[in-house]
C-alpha beads as a LAMMPS data file, in Angstrom:
LAMMPS data file: protein, C-alpha beads

452 atoms
451 bonds

1 atom types
1 bond types

-500.0 500.0 xlo xhi
-500.0 500.0 ylo yhi
-500.0 500.0 zlo zhi

Masses

1 110.0

Atoms # bond

1 1 1 59.052 -262.843 -14.580
2 1 1 55.626 -261.233 -14.268
3 1 1 53.582 -260.031 -11.306
4 1 1 50.100 -260.868 -10.046
5 1 1 48.839 -258.612 -7.273
6 1 1 45.548 -259.706 -5.733
7 1 1 43.753 -257.445 -3.279
8 1 1 40.692 -258.793 -1.510
9 1 1 38.139 -256.366 -0.119
10 1 1 37.257 -256.381 3.593
11 1 1 39.269 -259.515 4.472
12 1 1 40.375 -259.656 8.096
13 1 1 43.577 -261.350 9.276
14 1 1 41.628 -263.753 11.486
15 1 1 40.225 -265.387 8.344
16 1 1 43.498 -266.251 6.584
17 1 1 44.363 -269.940 6.916
18 1 1 48.008 -269.383 6.000
19 1 1 48.433 -266.981 8.919
20 1 1 47.127 -269.251 11.663
21 1 1 43.331 -269.048 11.407
22 1 1 41.438 -271.669 13.397
23 1 1 39.632 -272.971 10.298
24 1 1 40.515 -273.596 6.644
25 1 1 38.905 -270.458 5.260
26 1 1 41.455 -270.108 2.435
27 1 1 42.726 -273.550 1.321
28 1 1 43.985 -272.280 -2.047
29 1 1 46.134 -269.610 -0.468
30 1 1 47.224 -271.990 2.272
31 1 1 48.631 -274.236 -0.450
32 1 1 50.283 -271.299 -2.228
33 1 1 51.945 -270.284 1.042
34 1 1 53.994 -273.489 1.131
35 1 1 56.213 -271.870 -1.521
36 1 1 56.094 -268.369 -0.090
37 1 1 56.007 -266.244 3.027
38 1 1 52.958 -265.412 5.127
39 1 1 53.293 -262.170 7.070
40 1 1 51.260 -262.569 10.248
41 1 1 51.593 -258.931 11.352
42 1 1 50.740 -256.896 8.251
43 1 1 48.975 -253.581 8.748
44 1 1 46.804 -251.490 6.444
45 1 1 47.032 -247.718 6.718
46 1 1 43.276 -247.165 6.659
47 1 1 40.015 -248.919 7.562
48 1 1 38.249 -248.793 4.180
49 1 1 39.048 -248.800 0.464
50 1 1 39.449 -245.023 -0.135
51 1 1 41.721 -244.738 2.912
52 1 1 43.792 -247.885 2.304
53 1 1 44.648 -247.882 -1.395
54 1 1 46.632 -244.625 -1.525
55 1 1 49.217 -246.216 0.769
56 1 1 49.180 -249.548 -1.038
57 1 1 49.764 -248.043 -4.488
58 1 1 51.870 -244.941 -3.705
59 1 1 53.829 -246.116 -0.637
60 1 1 52.799 -242.943 1.190
61 1 1 50.408 -242.299 4.047
62 1 1 46.726 -241.844 3.108
63 1 1 46.553 -238.213 4.187
64 1 1 49.743 -237.110 2.441
65 1 1 49.414 -234.581 -0.386
66 1 1 46.088 -233.222 0.778
67 1 1 44.060 -236.375 1.275
68 1 1 42.756 -239.499 -0.331
69 1 1 39.604 -238.680 -2.244
70 1 1 41.471 -238.530 -5.546
71 1 1 45.090 -239.575 -6.039
72 1 1 47.025 -236.329 -6.428
73 1 1 49.171 -236.018 -9.580
74 1 1 52.339 -235.750 -7.486
75 1 1 51.653 -239.115 -5.853
76 1 1 53.556 -241.588 -7.988
77 1 1 51.621 -244.819 -8.515
78 1 1 53.144 -248.291 -8.663
79 1 1 51.530 -248.775 -12.086
80 1 1 53.035 -245.548 -13.447
81 1 1 56.485 -246.554 -12.274
82 1 1 56.218 -249.962 -13.913
83 1 1 54.808 -248.462 -17.113
84 1 1 57.733 -246.051 -17.358
85 1 1 60.002 -249.109 -17.273
86 1 1 58.113 -250.590 -20.261
87 1 1 56.024 -253.040 -18.262
88 1 1 52.561 -253.748 -19.647
89 1 1 50.043 -253.230 -16.826
90 1 1 46.442 -254.445 -16.595
91 1 1 44.088 -253.675 -13.716
92 1 1 40.605 -254.972 -12.949
93 1 1 38.274 -254.182 -10.057
94 1 1 34.617 -253.780 -9.153
95 1 1 34.796 -251.188 -6.373
96 1 1 33.479 -247.693 -7.219
97 1 1 36.125 -246.070 -4.985
98 1 1 38.790 -247.331 -7.415
99 1 1 37.294 -245.879 -10.580
100 1 1 39.257 -243.969 -13.180
101 1 1 37.927 -240.640 -11.912
102 1 1 39.771 -241.223 -8.626
103 1 1 43.115 -241.366 -10.437
104 1 1 43.909 -245.059 -10.095
105 1 1 43.986 -245.833 -13.842
106 1 1 47.250 -243.981 -14.428
107 1 1 49.946 -246.191 -15.918
108 1 1 47.676 -249.054 -16.977
109 1 1 47.477 -250.194 -20.583
110 1 1 44.009 -251.539 -19.788
111 1 1 41.909 -250.642 -16.747
112 1 1 38.623 -252.487 -16.243
113 1 1 35.856 -251.470 -13.843
114 1 1 33.599 -254.524 -13.947
115 1 1 31.088 -252.782 -11.709
116 1 1 30.153 -250.630 -14.682
117 1 1 28.597 -253.558 -16.512
118 1 1 27.177 -255.812 -13.803
119 1 1 23.397 -256.244 -13.795
120 1 1 23.079 -253.984 -16.869
121 1 1 19.295 -254.172 -17.333
122 1 1 18.536 -253.417 -13.693
123 1 1 21.180 -250.717 -13.653
124 1 1 19.719 -248.986 -16.709
125 1 1 16.211 -249.164 -15.254
126 1 1 17.424 -247.679 -12.007
127 1 1 19.237 -244.873 -13.806
128 1 1 16.026 -243.985 -15.662
129 1 1 14.172 -243.790 -12.350
130 1 1 16.893 -241.569 -10.920
131 1 1 16.601 -239.246 -13.913
132 1 1 12.796 -239.192 -13.706
133 1 1 12.170 -239.036 -9.960
134 1 1 15.455 -238.412 -8.129
135 1 1 17.065 -240.376 -5.310
136 1 1 14.623 -239.325 -2.589
137 1 1 11.328 -239.980 -4.351
138 1 1 9.162 -242.819 -2.911
139 1 1 8.927 -244.433 -6.350
140 1 1 12.698 -244.667 -6.597
141 1 1 13.085 -245.914 -3.010
142 1 1 10.564 -248.676 -3.667
143 1 1 12.395 -249.670 -6.844
144 1 1 15.684 -249.663 -4.959
145 1 1 14.298 -252.216 -2.512
146 1 1 13.468 -254.487 -5.439
147 1 1 16.933 -253.914 -6.902
148 1 1 18.678 -254.914 -3.674
149 1 1 16.647 -258.100 -3.431
150 1 1 17.334 -258.996 -7.066
151 1 1 21.019 -258.164 -6.916
152 1 1 22.040 -260.943 -4.542
153 1 1 20.361 -263.902 -6.291
154 1 1 21.527 -262.769 -9.733
155 1 1 25.118 -262.390 -8.588
156 1 1 24.905 -265.683 -6.709
157 1 1 23.602 -267.438 -9.835
158 1 1 26.458 -265.969 -11.853
159 1 1 28.948 -267.189 -9.245
160 1 1 27.466 -270.685 -9.204
161 1 1 27.478 -271.099 -12.980
162 1 1 30.525 -269.114 -13.998
163 1 1 33.041 -266.872 -12.300
164 1 1 33.568 -263.273 -11.315
165 1 1 34.283 -260.957 -14.233
166 1 1 37.433 -259.830 -12.444
167 1 1 38.764 -263.383 -12.605
168 1 1 38.157 -263.727 -16.334
169 1 1 39.919 -260.447 -17.111
170 1 1 42.904 -261.132 -14.840
171 1 1 43.434 -264.662 -16.092
172 1 1 43.347 -263.583 -19.730
173 1 1 45.753 -260.727 -19.009
174 1 1 48.256 -263.182 -17.539
175 1 1 47.884 -265.496 -20.512
176 1 1 48.326 -262.591 -22.915
177 1 1 51.746 -261.856 -21.432
178 1 1 51.036 -258.789 -19.298
179 1 1 53.911 -257.937 -16.978
180 1 1 51.815 -256.643 -14.086
181 1 1 48.251 -257.720 -13.381
182 1 1 46.286 -256.314 -10.468
183 1 1 42.938 -257.854 -9.561
184 1 1 40.724 -256.529 -6.790
185 1 1 38.015 -258.934 -5.629
186 1 1 34.958 -257.391 -4.001
187 1 1 34.050 -260.521 -2.019
188 1 1 33.877 -260.823 0.975
189 1 1 32.633 -257.218 1.098
190 1 1 29.046 -256.876 2.305
191 1 1 26.366 -257.702 1.445
192 1 1 27.446 -261.237 2.364
193 1 1 25.675 -263.476 -0.130
194 1 1 28.111 -266.208 -1.223
195 1 1 27.319 -269.117 -3.575
196 1 1 25.318 -272.034 -2.216
197 1 1 28.279 -274.428 -2.072
198 1 1 30.108 -272.115 0.298
199 1 1 26.981 -271.467 2.355
200 1 1 26.724 -275.230 2.858
201 1 1 30.393 -275.411 3.904
202 1 1 29.768 -272.726 6.533
203 1 1 26.452 -274.271 7.693
204 1 1 24.424 -271.203 6.768
205 1 1 20.691 -271.951 7.169
206 1 1 19.152 -272.515 3.741
207 1 1 16.335 -270.008 4.220
208 1 1 18.576 -267.049 5.105
209 1 1 18.568 -264.025 2.782
210 1 1 22.212 -263.015 3.074
211 1 1 21.779 -259.638 1.419
212 1 1 18.897 -258.587 3.653
213 1 1 20.478 -259.883 6.867
214 1 1 23.882 -258.324 6.272
215 1 1 22.260 -255.010 5.351
216 1 1 20.377 -255.097 8.668
217 1 1 23.571 -255.994 10.500
218 1 1 25.411 -253.010 9.069
219 1 1 22.622 -250.591 9.929
220 1 1 21.698 -251.926 13.378
221 1 1 24.197 -254.512 14.678
222 1 1 22.800 -254.340 18.203
223 1 1 19.347 -255.216 16.894
224 1 1 20.340 -258.745 15.851
225 1 1 19.786 -261.746 18.087
226 1 1 22.446 -264.335 18.919
227 1 1 21.402 -266.714 16.130
228 1 1 21.431 -263.926 13.550
229 1 1 24.848 -262.757 14.710
230 1 1 26.207 -266.266 14.313
231 1 1 24.677 -266.457 10.841
232 1 1 26.389 -263.209 9.843
233 1 1 29.731 -264.650 10.926
234 1 1 29.040 -267.814 8.922
235 1 1 28.040 -265.810 5.852
236 1 1 31.244 -263.807 6.087
237 1 1 33.325 -266.979 6.408
238 1 1 31.611 -268.435 3.345
239 1 1 32.307 -265.220 1.420
240 1 1 35.999 -265.470 2.286
241 1 1 35.987 -269.078 1.096
242 1 1 34.444 -267.900 -2.181
243 1 1 37.149 -265.256 -2.646
244 1 1 39.813 -267.913 -2.094
245 1 1 38.223 -270.069 -4.792
246 1 1 38.251 -267.128 -7.212
247 1 1 41.951 -266.530 -6.551
248 1 1 42.570 -270.174 -7.383
249 1 1 40.938 -269.679 -10.776
250 1 1 43.319 -266.822 -11.585
251 1 1 46.356 -268.762 -10.384
252 1 1 45.685 -271.264 -13.171
253 1 1 47.216 -268.710 -15.538
254 1 1 50.228 -267.920 -13.343
255 1 1 53.552 -269.708 -13.753
256 1 1 56.298 -270.685 -11.332
257 1 1 58.048 -267.476 -12.355
258 1 1 55.092 -265.260 -11.443
259 1 1 55.559 -263.121 -8.352
260 1 1 52.245 -263.487 -6.516
261 1 1 51.276 -260.998 -3.804
262 1 1 47.938 -261.387 -2.028
263 1 1 46.583 -259.043 0.622
264 1 1 43.426 -257.235 1.756
265 1 1 42.819 -253.537 1.430
266 1 1 41.431 -253.556 4.986
267 1 1 39.619 -255.814 7.429
268 1 1 36.012 -256.119 8.546
269 1 1 34.273 -255.678 11.891
270 1 1 31.991 -258.513 12.968
271 1 1 30.208 -256.978 15.948
272 1 1 33.422 -255.834 17.640
273 1 1 33.139 -252.308 18.993
274 1 1 29.479 -252.140 18.041
275 1 1 29.728 -252.362 14.271
276 1 1 29.526 -254.678 11.281
277 1 1 31.447 -253.540 8.227
278 1 1 34.213 -250.954 8.157
279 1 1 33.138 -247.560 9.397
280 1 1 35.900 -245.056 10.244
281 1 1 37.799 -246.652 13.146
282 1 1 41.314 -248.035 13.612
283 1 1 40.860 -251.200 15.658
284 1 1 42.753 -254.318 14.619
285 1 1 39.744 -256.030 13.071
286 1 1 39.922 -253.230 10.468
287 1 1 43.668 -252.639 9.967
288 1 1 45.344 -255.998 10.734
289 1 1 45.284 -257.731 7.344
290 1 1 46.596 -260.878 5.643
291 1 1 49.664 -260.646 3.401
292 1 1 51.215 -263.455 1.360
293 1 1 54.213 -263.218 -0.978
294 1 1 55.082 -266.132 -3.302
295 1 1 58.288 -265.199 -5.154
296 1 1 59.397 -266.512 -8.552
297 1 1 60.821 -270.026 -8.332
298 1 1 64.198 -268.840 -9.590
299 1 1 64.679 -266.512 -6.604
300 1 1 65.576 -267.468 -3.022
301 1 1 62.819 -267.948 -0.458
302 1 1 62.667 -268.945 3.183
303 1 1 59.135 -270.308 3.072
304 1 1 56.999 -270.092 6.185
305 1 1 55.598 -267.429 8.463
306 1 1 57.224 -264.130 9.356
307 1 1 56.029 -262.457 12.539
308 1 1 57.914 -259.209 11.944
309 1 1 55.409 -256.376 11.604
310 1 1 55.228 -254.957 8.070
311 1 1 52.995 -252.405 6.380
312 1 1 51.097 -251.811 3.172
313 1 1 53.562 -249.073 2.190
314 1 1 56.106 -251.895 1.862
315 1 1 54.142 -253.742 -0.850
316 1 1 54.860 -251.488 -3.846
317 1 1 58.628 -251.298 -3.117
318 1 1 58.651 -255.098 -2.879
319 1 1 57.072 -255.511 -6.314
320 1 1 59.482 -253.006 -7.854
321 1 1 62.427 -254.776 -6.212
322 1 1 61.521 -258.088 -7.847
323 1 1 60.820 -256.339 -11.161
324 1 1 64.247 -254.699 -11.138
325 1 1 62.788 -251.192 -11.154
326 1 1 64.002 -248.415 -8.870
327 1 1 61.410 -247.116 -6.424
328 1 1 60.490 -243.420 -6.719
329 1 1 62.007 -241.113 -4.140
330 1 1 58.498 -240.390 -2.845
331 1 1 57.995 -243.997 -1.687
332 1 1 58.320 -244.367 2.086
333 1 1 58.145 -248.153 2.473
334 1 1 60.909 -250.759 2.331
335 1 1 61.044 -253.879 0.203
336 1 1 60.041 -257.094 1.938
337 1 1 62.336 -259.147 -0.265
338 1 1 65.040 -259.531 2.419
339 1 1 62.418 -260.978 4.782
340 1 1 61.115 -263.276 2.044
341 1 1 64.659 -264.529 1.534
342 1 1 65.199 -265.198 5.233
343 1 1 67.146 -262.120 6.308
344 1 1 68.143 -261.702 9.932
345 1 1 69.316 -258.815 12.050
346 1 1 68.001 -255.308 11.433
347 1 1 65.582 -256.401 8.707
348 1 1 63.619 -258.391 11.284
349 1 1 62.952 -255.316 13.430
350 1 1 59.249 -254.508 13.599
351 1 1 58.285 -251.558 11.434
352 1 1 55.979 -249.168 13.286
353 1 1 52.724 -248.934 11.345
354 1 1 50.676 -245.744 11.155
355 1 1 46.999 -246.026 10.228
356 1 1 44.786 -242.982 9.854
357 1 1 41.416 -241.717 8.797
358 1 1 39.804 -238.292 8.704
359 1 1 36.257 -239.046 7.631
360 1 1 32.993 -239.665 9.408
361 1 1 30.150 -242.083 8.712
362 1 1 28.274 -239.265 7.009
363 1 1 31.236 -238.189 4.848
364 1 1 32.865 -241.422 3.608
365 1 1 35.804 -240.817 1.318
366 1 1 35.814 -237.086 2.082
367 1 1 38.492 -235.451 4.198
368 1 1 37.032 -234.124 7.462
369 1 1 39.854 -232.743 9.662
370 1 1 37.660 -232.625 12.757
371 1 1 37.255 -236.421 12.537
372 1 1 40.992 -237.198 12.433
373 1 1 42.103 -240.461 14.040
374 1 1 45.682 -241.755 13.996
375 1 1 46.861 -245.166 15.212
376 1 1 50.475 -246.238 15.704
377 1 1 51.052 -249.951 16.190
378 1 1 53.586 -252.578 17.106
379 1 1 52.600 -256.256 17.373
380 1 1 52.133 -256.086 21.146
381 1 1 50.899 -252.534 21.724
382 1 1 49.083 -249.708 20.043
383 1 1 48.036 -246.084 20.461
384 1 1 44.882 -244.621 18.938
385 1 1 44.616 -240.836 19.005
386 1 1 41.549 -238.740 18.303
387 1 1 41.262 -234.980 18.507
388 1 1 40.270 -235.426 22.173
389 1 1 42.486 -238.138 23.679
390 1 1 45.126 -240.827 23.255
391 1 1 44.228 -244.415 24.174
392 1 1 46.754 -247.186 24.687
393 1 1 46.067 -250.888 24.105
394 1 1 48.162 -253.836 25.272
395 1 1 47.561 -256.234 22.383
396 1 1 48.973 -259.202 24.300
397 1 1 46.742 -258.815 27.333
398 1 1 43.843 -257.213 25.460
399 1 1 43.885 -258.355 21.804
400 1 1 40.251 -257.312 21.376
401 1 1 41.079 -253.712 22.330
402 1 1 38.377 -253.577 24.976
403 1 1 40.276 -252.082 27.924
404 1 1 42.192 -248.966 26.879
405 1 1 44.426 -246.889 29.097
406 1 1 44.102 -243.161 28.519
407 1 1 47.504 -241.494 28.063
408 1 1 49.541 -244.597 28.996
409 1 1 52.942 -243.985 30.548
410 1 1 56.205 -245.903 30.565
411 1 1 59.238 -246.543 28.404
412 1 1 57.506 -249.186 26.290
413 1 1 55.228 -246.484 24.856
414 1 1 57.971 -243.967 23.994
415 1 1 58.609 -245.118 20.422
416 1 1 54.892 -245.088 19.650
417 1 1 54.405 -241.627 21.143
418 1 1 57.323 -240.345 19.055
419 1 1 55.820 -241.829 15.885
420 1 1 52.405 -240.406 16.756
421 1 1 53.814 -236.934 17.379
422 1 1 55.746 -236.983 14.117
423 1 1 52.758 -238.126 12.101
424 1 1 50.291 -235.661 13.578
425 1 1 52.744 -232.825 12.943
426 1 1 53.158 -233.825 9.294
427 1 1 49.462 -233.913 8.405
428 1 1 48.449 -230.694 6.701
429 1 1 44.877 -230.253 5.535
430 1 1 45.868 -227.661 2.975
431 1 1 44.615 -229.068 -0.298
432 1 1 42.354 -231.880 -1.361
433 1 1 42.030 -233.405 -4.781
434 1 1 38.352 -234.101 -5.250
435 1 1 36.510 -236.185 -7.777
436 1 1 32.987 -235.438 -8.935
437 1 1 30.825 -238.486 -8.278
438 1 1 27.946 -238.912 -10.690
439 1 1 24.679 -240.450 -9.521
440 1 1 25.589 -243.914 -10.798
441 1 1 28.752 -243.949 -8.680
442 1 1 26.831 -242.598 -5.698
443 1 1 24.350 -245.434 -6.063
444 1 1 27.027 -248.105 -6.284
445 1 1 28.505 -246.735 -3.059
446 1 1 25.067 -246.949 -1.444
447 1 1 24.684 -250.551 -2.588
448 1 1 27.945 -251.400 -0.830
449 1 1 26.853 -249.680 2.372
450 1 1 29.195 -246.677 2.212
451 1 1 26.404 -244.124 1.883
452 1 1 22.962 -243.974 3.461

Bonds

1 1 1 2
2 1 2 3
3 1 3 4
4 1 4 5
5 1 5 6
6 1 6 7
7 1 7 8
8 1 8 9
9 1 9 10
10 1 10 11
11 1 11 12
12 1 12 13
13 1 13 14
14 1 14 15
15 1 15 16
16 1 16 17
17 1 17 18
18 1 18 19
19 1 19 20
20 1 20 21
21 1 21 22
22 1 22 23
23 1 23 24
24 1 24 25
25 1 25 26
26 1 26 27
27 1 27 28
28 1 28 29
29 1 29 30
30 1 30 31
31 1 31 32
32 1 32 33
33 1 33 34
34 1 34 35
35 1 35 36
36 1 36 37
37 1 37 38
38 1 38 39
39 1 39 40
40 1 40 41
41 1 41 42
42 1 42 43
43 1 43 44
44 1 44 45
45 1 45 46
46 1 46 47
47 1 47 48
48 1 48 49
49 1 49 50
50 1 50 51
51 1 51 52
52 1 52 53
53 1 53 54
54 1 54 55
55 1 55 56
56 1 56 57
57 1 57 58
58 1 58 59
59 1 59 60
60 1 60 61
61 1 61 62
62 1 62 63
63 1 63 64
64 1 64 65
65 1 65 66
66 1 66 67
67 1 67 68
68 1 68 69
69 1 69 70
70 1 70 71
71 1 71 72
72 1 72 73
73 1 73 74
74 1 74 75
75 1 75 76
76 1 76 77
77 1 77 78
78 1 78 79
79 1 79 80
80 1 80 81
81 1 81 82
82 1 82 83
83 1 83 84
84 1 84 85
85 1 85 86
86 1 86 87
87 1 87 88
88 1 88 89
89 1 89 90
90 1 90 91
91 1 91 92
92 1 92 93
93 1 93 94
94 1 94 95
95 1 95 96
96 1 96 97
97 1 97 98
98 1 98 99
99 1 99 100
100 1 100 101
101 1 101 102
102 1 102 103
103 1 103 104
104 1 104 105
105 1 105 106
106 1 106 107
107 1 107 108
108 1 108 109
109 1 109 110
110 1 110 111
111 1 111 112
112 1 112 113
113 1 113 114
114 1 114 115
115 1 115 116
116 1 116 117
117 1 117 118
118 1 118 119
119 1 119 120
120 1 120 121
121 1 121 122
122 1 122 123
123 1 123 124
124 1 124 125
125 1 125 126
126 1 126 127
127 1 127 128
128 1 128 129
129 1 129 130
130 1 130 131
131 1 131 132
132 1 132 133
133 1 133 134
134 1 134 135
135 1 135 136
136 1 136 137
137 1 137 138
138 1 138 139
139 1 139 140
140 1 140 141
141 1 141 142
142 1 142 143
143 1 143 144
144 1 144 145
145 1 145 146
146 1 146 147
147 1 147 148
148 1 148 149
149 1 149 150
150 1 150 151
151 1 151 152
152 1 152 153
153 1 153 154
154 1 154 155
155 1 155 156
156 1 156 157
157 1 157 158
158 1 158 159
159 1 159 160
160 1 160 161
161 1 161 162
162 1 162 163
163 1 163 164
164 1 164 165
165 1 165 166
166 1 166 167
167 1 167 168
168 1 168 169
169 1 169 170
170 1 170 171
171 1 171 172
172 1 172 173
173 1 173 174
174 1 174 175
175 1 175 176
176 1 176 177
177 1 177 178
178 1 178 179
179 1 179 180
180 1 180 181
181 1 181 182
182 1 182 183
183 1 183 184
184 1 184 185
185 1 185 186
186 1 186 187
187 1 187 188
188 1 188 189
189 1 189 190
190 1 190 191
191 1 191 192
192 1 192 193
193 1 193 194
194 1 194 195
195 1 195 196
196 1 196 197
197 1 197 198
198 1 198 199
199 1 199 200
200 1 200 201
201 1 201 202
202 1 202 203
203 1 203 204
204 1 204 205
205 1 205 206
206 1 206 207
207 1 207 208
208 1 208 209
209 1 209 210
210 1 210 211
211 1 211 212
212 1 212 213
213 1 213 214
214 1 214 215
215 1 215 216
216 1 216 217
217 1 217 218
218 1 218 219
219 1 219 220
220 1 220 221
221 1 221 222
222 1 222 223
223 1 223 224
224 1 224 225
225 1 225 226
226 1 226 227
227 1 227 228
228 1 228 229
229 1 229 230
230 1 230 231
231 1 231 232
232 1 232 233
233 1 233 234
234 1 234 235
235 1 235 236
236 1 236 237
237 1 237 238
238 1 238 239
239 1 239 240
240 1 240 241
241 1 241 242
242 1 242 243
243 1 243 244
244 1 244 245
245 1 245 246
246 1 246 247
247 1 247 248
248 1 248 249
249 1 249 250
250 1 250 251
251 1 251 252
252 1 252 253
253 1 253 254
254 1 254 255
255 1 255 256
256 1 256 257
257 1 257 258
258 1 258 259
259 1 259 260
260 1 260 261
261 1 261 262
262 1 262 263
263 1 263 264
264 1 264 265
265 1 265 266
266 1 266 267
267 1 267 268
268 1 268 269
269 1 269 270
270 1 270 271
271 1 271 272
272 1 272 273
273 1 273 274
274 1 274 275
275 1 275 276
276 1 276 277
277 1 277 278
278 1 278 279
279 1 279 280
280 1 280 281
281 1 281 282
282 1 282 283
283 1 283 284
284 1 284 285
285 1 285 286
286 1 286 287
287 1 287 288
288 1 288 289
289 1 289 290
290 1 290 291
291 1 291 292
292 1 292 293
293 1 293 294
294 1 294 295
295 1 295 296
296 1 296 297
297 1 297 298
298 1 298 299
299 1 299 300
300 1 300 301
301 1 301 302
302 1 302 303
303 1 303 304
304 1 304 305
305 1 305 306
306 1 306 307
307 1 307 308
308 1 308 309
309 1 309 310
310 1 310 311
311 1 311 312
312 1 312 313
313 1 313 314
314 1 314 315
315 1 315 316
316 1 316 317
317 1 317 318
318 1 318 319
319 1 319 320
320 1 320 321
321 1 321 322
322 1 322 323
323 1 323 324
324 1 324 325
325 1 325 326
326 1 326 327
327 1 327 328
328 1 328 329
329 1 329 330
330 1 330 331
331 1 331 332
332 1 332 333
333 1 333 334
334 1 334 335
335 1 335 336
336 1 336 337
337 1 337 338
338 1 338 339
339 1 339 340
340 1 340 341
341 1 341 342
342 1 342 343
343 1 343 344
344 1 344 345
345 1 345 346
346 1 346 347
347 1 347 348
348 1 348 349
349 1 349 350
350 1 350 351
351 1 351 352
352 1 352 353
353 1 353 354
354 1 354 355
355 1 355 356
356 1 356 357
357 1 357 358
358 1 358 359
359 1 359 360
360 1 360 361
361 1 361 362
362 1 362 363
363 1 363 364
364 1 364 365
365 1 365 366
366 1 366 367
367 1 367 368
368 1 368 369
369 1 369 370
370 1 370 371
371 1 371 372
372 1 372 373
373 1 373 374
374 1 374 375
375 1 375 376
376 1 376 377
377 1 377 378
378 1 378 379
379 1 379 380
380 1 380 381
381 1 381 382
382 1 382 383
383 1 383 384
384 1 384 385
385 1 385 386
386 1 386 387
387 1 387 388
388 1 388 389
389 1 389 390
390 1 390 391
391 1 391 392
392 1 392 393
393 1 393 394
394 1 394 395
395 1 395 396
396 1 396 397
397 1 397 398
398 1 398 399
399 1 399 400
400 1 400 401
401 1 401 402
402 1 402 403
403 1 403 404
404 1 404 405
405 1 405 406
406 1 406 407
407 1 407 408
408 1 408 409
409 1 409 410
410 1 410 411
411 1 411 412
412 1 412 413
413 1 413 414
414 1 414 415
415 1 415 416
416 1 416 417
417 1 417 418
418 1 418 419
419 1 419 420
420 1 420 421
421 1 421 422
422 1 422 423
423 1 423 424
424 1 424 425
425 1 425 426
426 1 426 427
427 1 427 428
428 1 428 429
429 1 429 430
430 1 430 431
431 1 431 432
432 1 432 433
433 1 433 434
434 1 434 435
435 1 435 436
436 1 436 437
437 1 437 438
438 1 438 439
439 1 439 440
440 1 440 441
441 1 441 442
442 1 442 443
443 1 443 444
444 1 444 445
445 1 445 446
446 1 446 447
447 1 447 448
448 1 448 449
449 1 449 450
450 1 450 451
451 1 451 452
């Protein structure tokens, strides 16, 4: 048995066909789900990559051990645990938040950051301009405008004629006999500029510059007209479709005995609550994510959908369970294998999910205690607490989280209040593990919309 873990950036639960979406956004994964389990109530512990991945890979809350900017040495990674059990691990990604300097490479025999060699000529030219003029000089800003406009068409051409570098690396790693392969796909992360075939599927107007429009939408969502808003939603749908196609290419190298786990690191706002993208907030469009588990053919499975709420901290224990490796004592999640195999009784009880973030739009990836938000969720209700107030949302009556009740009362909220109290009391902003970001990393974060 080997393991393929696929994480897809900025993929919201509403756009997963296997979990009940109203359109076939993900036909490849929909087909895969016929032999696996789709979890319809999976929750991420943070609204963006630097806040979500600590929980996914260490089975601990994002703000444990001083924060999430760099994975603290005492936070045991899934990859380290597998490596200690003599499993060969290969990881590939293109997101600057997941670079080696943030601690995520620990335990991997090979760790590939494909973002370091995309658009090499333009990247080198830009670096020279940074060295010569600095980030704020008009010459550099003008060149950056050209870079942004060139980036989309070049990447789109590469997608139309070949495949994402992540896919090539992951597929070869599976064929080479690696025991654990993790691939993180950047699509459908903004800027939304999918290949032409997927634009046609989503009825995106031919003359639309996806990179320019999605950049505008992130910066000024209220400034877009109705037609532009609809186009953004179509571009996002096409980007999801493209990610699904890329997953299909990797699955060509998987076998029936490959454990396949597919999820998103977080969701994406599409004009809900006044934003496009994933700024620090804890609404469901950002933390309710798809999750699919296809177990090895030789193991039991009760294929179908599971509506029990589960969490990202449960993913790493699940992989270790199937691999026959004991989970570290620091892991807080529980294996999903009993649910995959059709368990009943206590295993089907919803697991309260805690999502959190302590960063602002101006300090992405940095711990800012004054900006702390904590959400505690069950499938039908949710509390979101800031430093000023606690808001309650009835997710059955108000799934869009538009009509909060401040300090809601009643027995149905007791369990959530208890979980909220416990979590707030356990967060200690005593130490942070920081990573020095060089200018190239800073620029990649700007290109993805994390920094202004």
